[in-house]
C-alpha positions as CSV (number, residue, x, y, z in Angstrom):
1,X,-80.9,24.4,-59.0
2,X,-81.8,26.5,-56.0
3,X,-78.5,27.4,-54.3
4,X,-80.2,28.6,-51.2
5,X,-81.9,25.3,-50.7
6,X,-78.6,23.5,-51.2
7,X,-77.0,25.7,-48.5
8,X,-79.9,24.9,-46.2
9,X,-79.2,21.1,-46.9
10,X,-75.6,21.7,-45.9
11,X,-76.8,23.3,-42.6
12,X,-79.1,20.4,-41.9
13,X,-76.3,17.9,-42.6
14,X,-74.0,19.7,-40.1
15,X,-76.7,19.7,-37.4
16,X,-77.4,16.0,-38.1
17,X,-73.8,15.0,-38.0
18,X,-73.2,16.7,-34.7
19,X,-76.5,15.9,-32.9
20,X,-76.8,12.3,-34.0
21,X,-73.9,11.2,-31.9
22,X,-74.0,13.7,-29.0
23,X,-76.7,12.7,-26.5
24,X,-78.8,15.8,-27.3
25,X,-81.4,14.6,-29.8
26,X,-80.8,14.8,-33.6
27,X,-84.5,14.6,-34.4
28,X,-85.3,17.2,-31.9
29,X,-82.8,19.6,-33.3
30,X,-83.9,18.9,-36.9
31,X,-87.5,19.6,-36.0
32,X,-86.5,22.8,-34.2
33,X,-84.2,23.9,-37.1
34,X,-87.1,23.4,-39.5
35,X,-89.1,25.9,-37.5
36,X,-86.6,28.6,-38.4
37,X,-85.1,27.4,-41.7
38,X,-87.5,25.8,-44.0
39,X,-86.4,23.6,-46.9
40,X,-88.4,24.4,-50.0
41,X,-89.5,20.7,-50.6
42,X,-92.7,18.7,-50.6
43,X,-94.1,17.5,-47.2
44,X,-93.5,13.8,-48.2
45,X,-89.9,14.5,-49.1
46,X,-89.3,16.3,-45.9
47,X,-90.4,13.2,-44.0
48,X,-88.0,11.1,-46.0
49,X,-85.2,13.7,-45.6
50,X,-85.5,13.8,-41.9
51,X,-84.8,10.1,-41.6
52,X,-82.7,9.1,-44.6
53,X,-80.1,11.9,-44.0
54,X,-79.1,9.7,-41.1
55,X,-77.6,7.2,-43.5
56,X,-74.7,9.6,-43.9
57,X,-74.1,9.5,-40.2
58,X,-74.3,5.7,-40.2
59,X,-71.6,5.5,-42.8
60,X,-69.3,7.4,-40.4
61,X,-69.7,4.6,-37.8
62,X,-69.1,1.9,-40.3
63,X,-65.9,3.5,-41.6
64,X,-64.5,4.3,-38.1
65,X,-65.4,1.0,-36.5
66,X,-65.2,-1.4,-39.5
67,X,-62.6,-3.6,-37.6
68,X,-65.1,-4.0,-34.8
69,X,-68.2,-4.4,-36.8
70,X,-67.2,-6.7,-39.6
71,X,-67.5,-10.3,-38.4
72,X,-65.2,-12.0,-41.0
73,X,-61.5,-12.2,-41.4
74,X,-60.2,-13.2,-44.8
75,X,-56.5,-12.9,-44.2
76,X,-55.1,-16.5,-44.3
77,X,-58.5,-17.9,-45.2
78,X,-62.1,-16.9,-44.2
79,X,-62.6,-16.9,-40.5
80,X,-65.7,-15.8,-38.5
81,X,-65.0,-13.7,-35.5
82,X,-67.2,-15.2,-32.9
83,X,-67.1,-12.3,-30.5
84,X,-68.1,-9.9,-33.2
85,X,-71.0,-12.2,-34.3
86,X,-72.1,-12.5,-30.8
87,X,-72.1,-8.7,-30.4
88,X,-74.3,-8.4,-33.5
89,X,-76.8,-10.9,-32.1
90,X,-77.0,-8.8,-28.9
91,X,-77.4,-5.6,-31.0
92,X,-80.3,-7.1,-32.9
93,X,-82.0,-8.3,-29.7
94,X,-81.6,-4.7,-28.3
95,X,-83.1,-3.2,-31.4
96,X,-86.2,-5.4,-31.5
97,X,-88.5,-3.4,-29.2
98,X,-87.9,-0.1,-31.1
99,X,-88.2,-1.9,-34.4
100,X,-91.6,-3.4,-33.6
101,X,-93.0,-0.1,-32.3
102,X,-91.6,1.8,-35.3
103,X,-93.2,-0.5,-37.8
104,X,-96.6,-0.7,-36.1
105,X,-97.0,2.8,-34.8
106,X,-94.8,5.1,-36.8
107,X,-97.6,7.3,-38.2
108,X,-99.4,7.5,-34.8
109,X,-96.3,8.5,-32.9
110,X,-95.4,11.1,-35.4
111,X,-98.8,12.7,-35.2
112,X,-99.0,12.6,-31.4
113,X,-95.5,13.5,-30.4
114,X,-93.6,15.4,-33.2
115,X,-94.1,18.9,-31.7
116,X,-92.1,21.4,-29.7
117,X,-93.7,20.5,-26.3
118,X,-92.7,16.9,-26.5
119,X,-89.2,17.8,-27.7
120,X,-88.7,20.3,-24.9
121,X,-89.9,18.1,-22.1
122,X,-87.8,15.2,-23.4
123,X,-84.8,17.4,-23.6
124,X,-85.2,18.5,-20.0
125,X,-86.1,15.2,-18.4
126,X,-83.2,13.3,-19.9
127,X,-80.9,16.2,-19.2
128,X,-81.8,15.9,-15.5
129,X,-81.3,12.1,-15.7
130,X,-77.8,12.6,-17.1
131,X,-76.8,14.8,-14.2
132,X,-78.4,12.6,-11.5
133,X,-76.9,9.4,-12.9
134,X,-73.4,10.9,-13.4
135,X,-73.5,12.3,-9.8
136,X,-74.5,8.8,-8.6
137,X,-71.7,7.1,-10.6
138,X,-69.0,9.5,-9.5
139,X,-67.7,7.2,-6.8
140,X,-68.7,3.9,-8.5
141,X,-66.5,1.8,-10.7
142,X,-68.4,0.6,-13.8
143,X,-68.8,-3.2,-13.8
144,X,-69.0,-3.5,-17.7
145,X,-65.8,-2.1,-19.3
146,X,-65.8,-4.0,-22.5
147,X,-68.4,-4.6,-25.3
148,X,-67.9,-8.4,-24.8
149,X,-69.1,-8.1,-21.2
150,X,-72.5,-6.9,-22.3
151,X,-74.9,-9.8,-21.8
152,X,-78.3,-10.4,-23.4
153,X,-80.2,-9.0,-20.4
154,X,-78.1,-5.9,-20.4
155,X,-78.7,-5.5,-24.2
156,X,-82.4,-5.8,-23.7
157,X,-82.4,-3.1,-21.0
158,X,-80.5,-0.8,-23.2
159,X,-82.9,-1.6,-26.0
160,X,-85.9,-0.7,-23.8
161,X,-84.3,2.7,-23.3
162,X,-83.9,3.1,-27.0
163,X,-87.7,2.4,-27.3
164,X,-88.3,5.5,-25.2
165,X,-86.4,7.5,-27.8
166,X,-88.4,5.9,-30.6
167,X,-91.6,7.1,-29.1
168,X,-90.6,10.6,-27.9
169,X,-88.7,12.9,-30.2
170,X,-86.2,15.1,-28.2
171,X,-85.3,12.1,-26.0
172,X,-82.3,11.3,-28.3
173,X,-81.7,7.7,-29.3
174,X,-78.0,8.0,-28.2
175,X,-79.0,9.9,-25.1
176,X,-81.6,7.3,-24.0
177,X,-79.4,4.3,-24.6
178,X,-76.4,5.9,-22.9
179,X,-78.5,6.8,-19.9
180,X,-79.8,3.3,-19.7
181,X,-76.3,1.8,-20.0
182,X,-74.8,4.1,-17.4
183,X,-77.7,3.3,-15.1
184,X,-76.8,-0.4,-15.1
185,X,-73.1,0.0,-14.7
186,X,-71.7,0.2,-18.2
187,X,-68.7,2.5,-18.7
188,X,-69.0,5.7,-20.7
189,X,-66.9,4.6,-23.6
190,X,-68.6,1.2,-23.9
191,X,-72.0,2.8,-23.6
192,X,-71.1,5.2,-26.4
193,X,-69.7,2.5,-28.7
194,X,-72.6,0.2,-28.2
195,X,-75.0,3.1,-28.9
196,X,-73.1,3.8,-32.1
197,X,-73.3,0.2,-33.2
198,X,-77.0,-0.1,-32.4
199,X,-77.6,2.9,-34.7
200,X,-76.6,1.0,-37.8
201,X,-79.6,-1.4,-38.0
202,X,-81.9,1.1,-36.4
203,X,-81.3,3.9,-38.9
204,X,-81.1,1.5,-41.9
205,X,-84.5,0.1,-40.8
206,X,-86.1,3.5,-40.2
207,X,-84.8,4.7,-43.6
208,X,-86.1,1.6,-45.4
209,X,-89.5,2.1,-43.7
210,X,-89.8,5.6,-45.0
211,X,-88.6,4.7,-48.5
212,X,-91.1,1.9,-48.7
213,X,-93.9,4.2,-47.5
214,X,-93.1,7.2,-49.7
215,X,-91.0,5.8,-52.5
216,X,-88.4,7.9,-54.3
217,X,-90.7,9.7,-56.8
218,X,-89.2,13.1,-56.0
219,X,-87.8,16.0,-58.1
220,X,-84.1,15.7,-59.1
221,X,-83.4,18.8,-57.1
222,X,-84.8,17.2,-53.9
223,X,-82.7,14.1,-54.4
224,X,-79.6,16.4,-54.8
225,X,-80.6,18.1,-51.6
226,X,-80.8,14.7,-49.9
227,X,-77.4,13.6,-51.2
228,X,-75.8,16.9,-50.1
229,X,-77.3,16.5,-46.6
230,X,-76.0,12.9,-46.3
231,X,-72.5,13.7,-47.5
232,X,-72.2,16.6,-45.1
233,X,-73.7,14.5,-42.2
234,X,-71.0,11.8,-42.9
235,X,-68.0,14.2,-42.8
236,X,-69.3,16.0,-39.7
237,X,-70.2,12.7,-38.0
238,X,-66.6,11.4,-38.4
239,X,-65.3,14.5,-36.6
240,X,-68.0,14.4,-34.0
241,X,-67.5,10.8,-33.0
242,X,-63.7,11.2,-32.7
243,X,-64.1,14.3,-30.6
244,X,-66.8,12.7,-28.4
245,X,-64.8,9.5,-27.7
246,X,-61.8,11.6,-26.8
247,X,-63.9,13.9,-24.5
248,X,-65.6,11.1,-22.5
249,X,-62.3,9.4,-21.7
250,X,-61.6,12.3,-19.4
251,X,-65.0,13.8,-18.7
252,X,-68.6,12.8,-17.9
253,X,-71.8,13.5,-19.7
254,X,-73.1,16.2,-17.3
255,X,-72.3,19.0,-19.8
256,X,-74.8,17.5,-22.2
257,X,-77.4,17.2,-19.4
258,X,-77.1,20.9,-18.7
259,X,-77.2,21.7,-22.4
260,X,-80.4,19.7,-22.8
261,X,-82.1,21.5,-19.8
262,X,-81.2,25.0,-21.0
263,X,-82.2,24.2,-24.6
264,X,-85.5,22.6,-23.5
265,X,-86.4,25.7,-21.4
266,X,-85.5,28.0,-24.3
267,X,-87.7,26.0,-26.6
268,X,-90.7,26.2,-24.2
269,X,-90.2,29.9,-23.6
270,X,-89.8,30.7,-27.3
271,X,-92.9,28.9,-28.5
272,X,-95.0,30.0,-25.6
273,X,-94.2,33.6,-26.5
274,X,-94.2,33.5,-30.3
275,X,-96.5,30.5,-30.9
C-alpha cells in the first residue's frame, strides 16, 4: 500500500471535515487542493472520492443530532414524533430543486463549471453577500428562531439557494443555504442546523448517483483511501460542527465572508500567474 497516498487521503479528509460545514465551500477547497496535492488514483475514482468522502461528514451530523433527526420514540411503545416528521417533509421539499438538477445535468455542470475561475468568483460573490446580509441584520431580530417555525415556503426558498450551490462549485452548499436563510429572517443557529439536516439527503443522493454511474470496480488500495478519507472527515466534522455552533451563538458569519473574498482573490491571482 502506498503510504504517501494514504497520508494524502488523511489530508483530504481533514479539509472535507472542516470545509463541509463552514460556509466556505468544501468542493471548492477539494478542487483547489487537488491542484497542489494529487491523489495517485484513476480519474473515475477521483470523481467518486470527491463526493463519497462526504458520507463521513454526514455521519457526524447523524451522530450529533440523532435526537432531532430520528422521528420515532420507542420508550414506552413506538411513537412518531410529528414535529420531526414534519421537519423531514420540509427538508425533502427543500432538496427537490437541487436533486432534479443534479440528476439531469450532473455531467454538463461538471464540465462547464468545475474550474478555478468559477470557484474563485463564487467564493468572492458569496463572501460579499455574507458581509452585506450580516451588516443589514445587525439591528434586526430574526423572525424564525426555531426549526419548527420554518414553513414550506421558507424551506423552498432555502432549497433554491442550495440549487445555486449545486450548479456552481465554490458557492458552498452550506454557505448558499445559510445566506438564503439569513436573508429571509432565520436566526444563525437555526440556519446552520437546517443546513446540516439538509445535507443528509443531499449527500446521500449525490453519493448514490456517483456510485450508480461509476460503480465500485476499483483497486483495493483506492477503496482503502476512500475509507481513510471518510473516517477522518467524520472525526474532523464532529469537532468542526461543535466549534461552529459555539462560535455563531456569539458571533456573526462575516469572518467567513472575508475569508472567502481573500481566498477567491488569491486563487485568481495564482492561476493567472502560474496557469
